[in-house]
N, C-alpha and C positions, 0 to 999 in steps of 0.2 A: 100476460099484463106487464109488462118492466116495469119498475117503479122509477119514477120521475128522478134522475139523480141531480144533486147540490150543483149549483154554478162552479165552474172551475176556477181558481184563484191561481193565475200565473206566480211564475217564483218571484217577478220583481214585487209582485203584492202581497206573500207573503209574511205576515206577520204575525206577532201573539195576539192582538185586535182583531183579526180579520179569519186568525185559524180558531181561536176560541168560540165564534159567534156558530160554528158550521159544527154538526152532530152527526155522525156516518155510523151507519148501523150495519154488521156482518157478522161474519161468525167467525171462529178462532180456526177456521182452518177449512179448503173445499174440499180435503181428502179425510175429514174425521170419519174415524170406523160407523162411529153412532146415527151419521149422517148418511152415512152410505148404505149402513145395513137395514134403514129405517124404509126404505123403498118408495120413500115417497115425497122424495125432493127430485133428484136425477131421473131421465127419462130413460127405461128401462136398456137401452144401446150405447149410454154415455158409461163406458165404464174404462176407459184411459184418463190419468191424471190431466191430461192435458185438455183432452173433449170436457172433463169435471169444470177446470178451470175456465174453461169458454163460457159453461153454461150457468155457472156462477157469478162469474162477472156481468151477465148478461140481466142477472136479477138482483146481486149486492153492489154497493160503490166501493167495500172496504173489506180485505181478509187480513189477518194475523199470519205470520209467516212466523214459525218460531224453530224450522229446521234451522236459521241462520245463527241460535243458541245454542246450538251443539257442533255447529262445522261452521268453517268462513267459507260463506257460498262462493262457487265460481261464478265469472262473471258472463258464462254462456247460458247459467241458469237466470241470472236475472234478465238477458236477453230474451232468453227463452218467454218469460213471463210476461214482459212487455210486449211482444210481439203478438200473444194470446187473449188479450185483454183491452177494452177500451182505452183510449188517449185518458180519460179522465178516471181511471181504475186507481184505486190505491191500496198497498201493500204497505201494512203496518209491522215492520221489519223488526224484529228484535237481536239486541247486540249479541255478538258474541259471547260467550260464558266468562271467559277468562277477564276480558274487558270489564264487565264488571264487577271482580270482586267474588266471583264465586268458583268452586272448586273445579278442576277441570283437569279428566284423564290424558297424559300424554300424546294419548291413539288420537285425540280428538287433534292434533294441534296439525300440520303440516308436517310430512315426513323428515323435512331434513332441517325444519325448526326442533322437532321432540328428537331428534337424532343428536341434535347438537347440544341438549340441556344435559347437564351431569347428574348420573344417578343419585336420588335423594332418599333410595328404599323404602318411599311409600308410593301408593297407589294415586293419588292425585297430587295437585300442585295449585297453589294461588298465585296472581299476576306478581304479588309481591317476591316471589320465589325463583321466576325467570330472570336469569340474567337479563340485565339494561339491554346489552344491544340485538339478542333476540326479540324484547319485548320491542324498540325499533322497529328490527326487520317483519315481523308482525302489522304495528301499524302504518308499515309501506308497502304491506301486499296491494295487489300481487305488484305495483308499480308505482314509484313516485315520481311520476310526473304529470303536469295537469291535466292534460286528455285523459290519461287512465282516472286519474280521480275523478272527474264529469264521469265519464262515462261508466264506473262502478256505483256513483252515488246519485247520480241526476235522472232524470226521465220521470216515466209516471212511477217507479218502485217508490220515489219518494217524493214527491208534491204533496205537501200538506200535511207531511208526517213528521216534521221539526226536520227534516235531514238539510234543506237550504241553508240553513244555519252551522249546521255541520261541516258540510261541503265548504262553504267559506270559512271555517275555521280550519280545517284539514288546509287549504290553499293558503293560508297564512302561516302556517308553522311549514311545509315545505318551500316557501319563499323566504321564510327566514335562516332556514338550513341551506339554501342556496346562496343565500347573502353573508352566510356565518355567522348572522345574529342568532340568540337565543332567548 
């Protein structure tokens, strides 16, 4: 039996008050090793990650995605997740670790960014140690036009997880850069 999902709040109605009233329950990952190894949740022939996501999303309304903490996700990954889940399913996406002030190995950065960082003689680096022009480039990825930002940060991957405000903030910054205001 599939549990009843909470009502979907549209982006235009998503504010702190409405978001605070809903509590969604899920797990930290649809591919968690202990969840899979238990043999109690997924059907026996549900062996591929995409099949597990489809099955998981039919039982829970939310899942945490922590792979985005370790590497900036490709847009195709986000699109695939959206296609494999119901419209009202929520992905709680962790921010990339460099953006949250945590140490980051250069290997976790896009290759062209990592190659452009001057050698520092240490294994990891922090946001403040990345040259400002490269930080700006990371924030612009994969493209800095409005359509790409909306594609990357909208849809069921971001609804009800606070990303609506992020999309608006990113678009304001992009607009300011285009007009020369800072």
